[in-house]
C-alpha positions as CSV (number, residue, x, y, z in Angstrom):
1,M,85.8,144.4,11.4
2,G,84.2,147.0,9.2
3,K,85.4,145.8,5.9
4,T,82.0,145.1,4.4
5,N,80.4,148.1,6.1
6,I,82.8,150.3,4.0
7,L,82.0,148.5,0.6
8,D,78.1,148.8,1.7
9,A,78.3,152.2,2.4
10,V,79.8,152.9,-1.2
11,H,76.9,150.7,-2.5
12,Y,74.4,152.6,-0.5
13,L,75.5,156.0,-2.0
14,G,75.3,154.4,-5.7
15,L,72.0,152.5,-5.3
16,C,70.2,154.1,-2.5
17,K,70.1,151.0,-0.3
18,S,72.2,148.4,1.4
19,H,73.6,145.4,-1.0
20,F,72.3,143.1,1.8
21,S,68.5,144.0,1.9
22,I,68.8,145.5,5.5
23,P,66.4,147.8,6.5
24,D,67.6,151.4,7.0
25,A,66.7,151.3,10.8
26,Q,69.3,148.5,11.1
27,L,72.1,150.3,9.3
28,V,72.2,153.0,11.9
29,K,74.8,152.8,14.6
30,K,73.7,151.7,17.9
31,E,72.2,154.6,20.0
32,E,72.2,156.8,17.1
33,D,69.2,158.0,15.1
34,F,70.6,158.9,11.8
35,F,73.7,158.3,9.4
36,R,75.3,160.6,6.7
37,L,77.4,159.3,4.0
38,E,79.8,161.5,1.9
39,A,81.9,160.7,-1.0
40,L,84.2,162.5,-3.8
41,V,83.6,160.8,-7.0
42,K,85.8,161.3,-10.2
43,R,83.7,160.6,-13.4
44,A,83.8,161.6,-17.1
45,S,81.9,164.8,-16.3
46,G,84.5,165.9,-13.4
47,A,84.6,165.6,-9.7
48,H,81.4,165.5,-7.7
49,K,80.4,165.3,-4.1
50,L,77.7,162.9,-3.2
51,V,75.9,162.9,0.1
52,A,73.3,160.6,1.7
53,K,71.3,161.7,4.8
54,V,69.2,159.0,6.4
55,Q,67.2,159.2,9.6
56,P,65.0,156.1,9.6
57,S,63.2,157.1,12.7
58,K,61.4,160.0,11.1
59,K,61.2,158.1,7.5
60,K,63.5,160.7,6.2
61,K,66.0,159.9,3.3
62,S,67.7,162.4,0.8
63,F,70.4,162.3,-1.5
64,E,72.7,165.3,-2.8
65,K,75.1,165.9,-5.6
66,D,77.3,169.0,-5.4
67,G,74.8,170.5,-3.0
68,K,71.7,169.9,-4.9
69,T,69.0,167.6,-3.2
70,Y,67.1,165.4,-5.6
71,D,63.3,165.2,-5.0
72,R,63.2,161.6,-6.0
73,L,65.4,158.8,-5.5
74,S,64.7,157.7,-9.2
75,D,66.3,161.0,-10.3
76,Y,69.4,160.4,-8.3
77,L,70.1,156.8,-9.3
78,G,73.0,156.4,-11.6
79,Q,75.2,159.1,-10.1
80,L,77.5,156.4,-8.8
81,P,77.4,153.4,-11.2
82,L,78.5,150.1,-9.5
83,I,78.4,146.4,-9.0
84,M,78.9,144.8,-5.8
85,I,79.9,140.9,-5.3
86,A,79.5,139.3,-1.9
87,P,79.7,135.7,-0.5
88,D,76.0,135.7,0.2
89,D,75.3,136.1,-3.5
90,T,75.0,132.7,-4.0
91,I,71.4,132.9,-3.0
92,I,70.8,134.3,-6.5
93,G,71.1,130.6,-7.6
94,T,69.6,128.9,-4.6
95,G,67.0,131.3,-3.5
96,G,63.6,132.4,-4.6
97,S,62.8,134.2,-7.9
98,E,62.8,137.7,-6.3
99,E,66.6,137.2,-6.0
100,R,67.0,136.7,-9.6
101,R,64.6,139.6,-10.6
102,K,66.8,141.7,-8.4
103,V,69.8,140.9,-10.8
104,I,67.6,142.1,-13.9
105,D,66.2,145.2,-12.1
106,E,69.5,146.6,-10.5
107,T,71.2,146.2,-13.8
108,L,68.4,147.9,-16.0
109,C,67.6,150.6,-13.3
110,Q,71.2,152.0,-13.5
111,T,71.0,152.4,-17.2
112,D,67.5,152.8,-18.3
113,R,65.4,155.7,-16.7
114,K,62.4,154.7,-18.4
115,Y,62.5,151.1,-17.1
116,L,63.2,152.4,-13.6
117,V,60.0,154.7,-13.8
118,Q,57.8,152.2,-15.0
119,L,58.8,149.5,-12.7
120,I,58.2,151.8,-9.7
121,A,54.7,152.7,-11.3
122,Y,53.9,148.9,-11.6
123,N,55.2,148.0,-8.1
124,K,53.2,150.8,-6.6
125,L,49.9,149.6,-8.5
126,L,50.7,146.1,-7.4
127,K,51.0,147.1,-3.8
128,Q,47.5,149.0,-4.1
129,R,45.9,146.1,-5.9
130,N,47.0,143.6,-3.2
131,A,45.8,146.1,-0.4
132,A,42.4,146.4,-2.1
133,L,42.1,142.5,-2.3
134,K,42.9,142.3,1.3
135,Q,40.3,144.9,2.2
136,M,37.6,143.3,-0.1
137,A,38.1,140.0,1.6
138,K,37.9,141.8,4.9
139,Q,34.7,143.4,4.0
140,R,33.5,140.4,1.9
141,S,32.5,142.7,-0.8
142,W,34.3,142.5,-4.1
143,D,34.7,145.7,-6.1
144,H,35.3,144.4,-9.7
145,Y,35.3,147.9,-11.2
146,L,38.2,148.9,-9.0
147,L,40.2,145.8,-10.0
148,D,39.5,146.7,-13.7
149,T,41.0,150.1,-13.0
150,Y,44.2,148.7,-11.7
151,D,44.4,146.1,-14.3
152,A,44.1,148.6,-17.0
153,Q,46.9,150.5,-15.6
154,M,49.3,147.6,-14.8
155,I,49.0,146.0,-18.3
156,P,51.1,148.5,-20.3
157,L,53.6,148.9,-17.7
158,A,53.9,145.3,-17.2
159,Q,54.2,144.8,-21.3
160,F,57.0,147.5,-21.4
161,I,58.9,145.7,-18.6
162,F,58.8,142.2,-20.1
163,N,59.8,143.4,-23.4
164,T,62.8,145.3,-21.9
165,R,63.9,142.3,-19.8
166,K,63.6,140.0,-22.8
167,E,65.7,142.1,-25.0
168,W,68.3,142.5,-22.2
169,L,68.8,138.9,-21.8
170,T,70.4,138.0,-25.4
171,P,73.4,140.4,-25.0
172,M,73.7,139.9,-21.2
173,Y,73.9,136.1,-21.9
174,R,76.6,136.4,-24.4
175,S,78.8,138.6,-21.9
176,F,77.9,136.0,-19.1
177,A,78.8,133.0,-21.1
178,N,82.1,134.6,-22.2
179,Y,82.9,135.3,-18.6
180,Y,82.0,131.9,-17.3
181,E,84.3,130.2,-19.8
182,R,87.4,132.5,-18.7
183,I,86.6,131.9,-14.9
184,S,86.0,128.1,-15.3
185,Q,88.2,127.3,-18.2
186,G,85.4,126.2,-20.4
187,A,84.7,123.2,-17.9
188,E,80.9,123.0,-18.8
189,L,78.1,124.9,-20.9
190,P,76.0,127.3,-19.0
191,E,72.6,128.6,-20.0
192,I,70.2,131.3,-18.7
193,K,66.3,131.1,-19.6
194,Y,64.0,134.0,-19.0
195,K,60.6,132.4,-17.5
196,S,57.6,134.8,-17.6
197,Q,53.9,134.4,-17.8
198,L,53.7,136.8,-20.7
199,H,55.8,134.6,-23.0
200,D,52.5,132.7,-24.1
201,E,49.7,134.8,-22.7
202,D,48.3,138.3,-22.8
203,L,48.1,139.8,-19.3
204,S,44.8,141.3,-19.6
205,E,43.5,137.7,-20.4
206,L,45.7,136.6,-17.5
207,F,44.1,138.9,-15.1
208,K,40.6,137.9,-16.2
209,L,41.3,134.1,-15.9
210,H,42.8,134.4,-12.5
211,R,40.7,137.0,-10.8
212,D,38.8,134.6,-8.8
213,K,42.0,133.0,-7.7
214,D,43.4,136.4,-6.8
215,I,40.1,137.1,-4.7
216,L,40.5,133.7,-2.9
217,L,44.3,134.3,-2.1
218,Q,44.0,138.0,-1.5
219,R,47.1,138.7,-3.9
220,T,47.8,139.3,-7.4
221,T,49.2,135.9,-8.9
222,M,49.7,137.1,-12.3
223,G,52.4,139.6,-13.7
224,I,56.0,140.5,-14.2
225,H,56.4,140.4,-10.5
226,K,56.4,136.3,-11.0
227,D,59.2,136.5,-13.6
228,D,62.3,134.4,-13.1
229,L,65.7,133.3,-14.6
230,V,66.4,129.7,-14.7
231,F,70.1,128.6,-14.6
232,F,71.5,125.4,-16.3
233,L,74.9,123.7,-16.6
234,K,75.2,120.9,-19.2
235,E,71.3,121.1,-19.6
236,M,70.8,120.4,-15.8
237,P,69.2,122.8,-13.4
238,L,72.1,124.6,-11.4
239,K,69.8,125.0,-8.4
240,R,69.5,121.1,-8.1
241,F,72.5,119.7,-9.5
242,G,75.4,122.3,-9.3
243,S,78.4,121.9,-7.0
244,Q,79.4,124.8,-4.7
245,G,82.3,125.6,-7.1
246,Q,80.1,125.6,-10.1
247,L,77.4,127.7,-8.2
248,K,80.2,130.4,-7.2
249,S,81.7,130.5,-10.7
250,F,78.3,130.9,-12.3
251,I,77.3,133.8,-9.9
252,M,80.7,135.5,-10.3
253,A,80.2,135.4,-14.2
254,L,76.7,136.6,-13.9
255,K,77.9,139.8,-11.8
256,L,80.8,140.4,-14.2
257,A,78.2,140.4,-17.0
258,Q,76.3,142.9,-15.2
259,Y,79.2,145.0,-14.8
260,N,79.9,144.6,-18.6
261,W,76.3,145.8,-19.3
262,L,76.4,148.7,-17.1
263,H,79.7,149.8,-18.4
264,N,78.1,149.8,-22.0
265,G,75.1,151.7,-20.8
266,V,76.7,154.5,-18.9
267,E,79.8,154.6,-21.2
268,E,82.3,154.7,-18.4
269,K,83.8,152.2,-16.0
270,P,81.6,151.6,-13.1
271,L,83.0,150.7,-9.6
272,L,83.4,147.0,-8.7
273,L,83.1,146.1,-5.1
274,L,84.3,142.5,-4.2
275,D,83.7,141.5,-0.6
276,D,85.8,138.7,0.6
277,I,86.2,136.8,-2.8
278,F,88.6,134.2,-1.0
279,D,85.4,132.8,0.4
280,K,84.1,132.5,-3.1
281,L,87.0,131.1,-5.1
282,D,90.3,129.1,-4.4
283,H,93.6,130.8,-5.1
284,F,94.0,129.5,-8.5
285,R,90.7,130.9,-9.8
286,V,91.4,134.1,-7.6
287,G,94.5,134.4,-9.8
288,D,92.6,133.9,-13.1
289,L,89.9,136.4,-12.0
290,L,92.5,139.2,-11.0
291,Q,94.0,138.8,-14.5
292,L,90.7,139.3,-15.9
293,L,90.1,142.3,-13.6
294,S,93.5,144.0,-14.7
295,G,92.1,144.3,-18.2
296,E,91.1,147.6,-19.8
297,E,87.5,146.7,-19.6
298,F,87.4,147.3,-15.8
299,G,88.0,150.3,-13.8
300,Q,88.5,150.7,-10.0
301,V,88.2,147.6,-8.0
302,F,87.6,147.6,-4.2
303,I,88.7,144.1,-2.6
304,S,88.1,143.2,1.1
305,D,90.4,140.5,2.7
306,T,91.1,139.4,6.2
307,D,94.9,139.2,5.1
308,V,96.3,142.5,4.0
309,E,99.4,140.7,2.6
310,R,97.5,137.9,0.8
311,L,96.3,140.1,-2.2
312,P,99.4,142.1,-2.8
313,S,101.4,138.8,-3.0
314,I,98.8,137.1,-5.5
315,L,99.1,140.4,-7.8
316,E,103.0,140.1,-7.5
317,K,102.9,136.3,-8.2
318,E,100.6,137.1,-11.3
319,N,102.7,140.0,-12.4
320,L,99.9,142.4,-12.2
321,S,99.8,146.0,-11.5
322,A,98.0,147.1,-8.5
323,A,96.8,150.3,-9.8
324,H,93.1,149.4,-10.4
325,F,92.8,147.9,-6.9
326,V,92.0,149.1,-3.4
327,V,92.5,146.6,-0.7
328,V,90.0,147.1,2.1
329,E,91.3,145.7,5.6
330,G,89.0,147.3,8.2
331,T,89.8,150.8,7.1
332,I,90.1,152.3,3.7
333,A,93.5,152.1,2.0
334,P,94.3,155.3,0.1
335,K,94.6,155.1,-3.5
């Protein structure tokens, strides 16, 4: 008990939210109305104390660094760069497009402040536009001038986000392909394609052409909030034809590529949090993974496991140092 909670608490301090998309109200201990997280973090700039104070019942949420409270979460994000890998991450390959967009956004938002600010602005306008469409349908009165105003503000934001995502994919894919080959021992050729409505059409034209559809459906049907990543193995869609082993290896390589991008972007080694990796890979592949993670390109790694002896025995068998690894078995092991 408690292993995943510890890793998720670290994730919350880094990304201001649970890795598992759980609302703050459900993260609070039973019969309590708040939670507080603290961590002492050693980075290139020195040692820093990070604090999260969350009171969902009053919709209060604040983050501090060395006693300074940040006015906006977007200003705090990036103080604890990290990547987390958990068993449920296979939904990235099998779930809806929002799961794959999350991969893009969580990577870029930790390294590119302009991207983060523009994404927040776009999502805010999207929410307002959708609310306006619903209100118009309720009143059976269509305010095209208001929709024009939303469109004019969203178009440049969407174009910047699209361009940034497109530029991100090429180096990200190179890193991903390298990790996939090392994890799967070159068993098959992986491929990732970026799918977006903006590849072939201008968003201003898409808004005009689909306004009647938006009014009918009471939501915005065109834009970068519809973007997706499509995964292939041997030119076949991973979602339909990939085995469980292939899916797990694909997602593991994708997450390690995220780590590599983040490492390059923040110019220091982020944390890597691995929750129950034995559920994702067999012992043979775990050995290969630990060989990989023991290299100079990785920093501190947290690994949770139900058997406290299993991981040390694999490290010993693989003749690996345990210096980078923290084994989490219900309570934090000092390291």
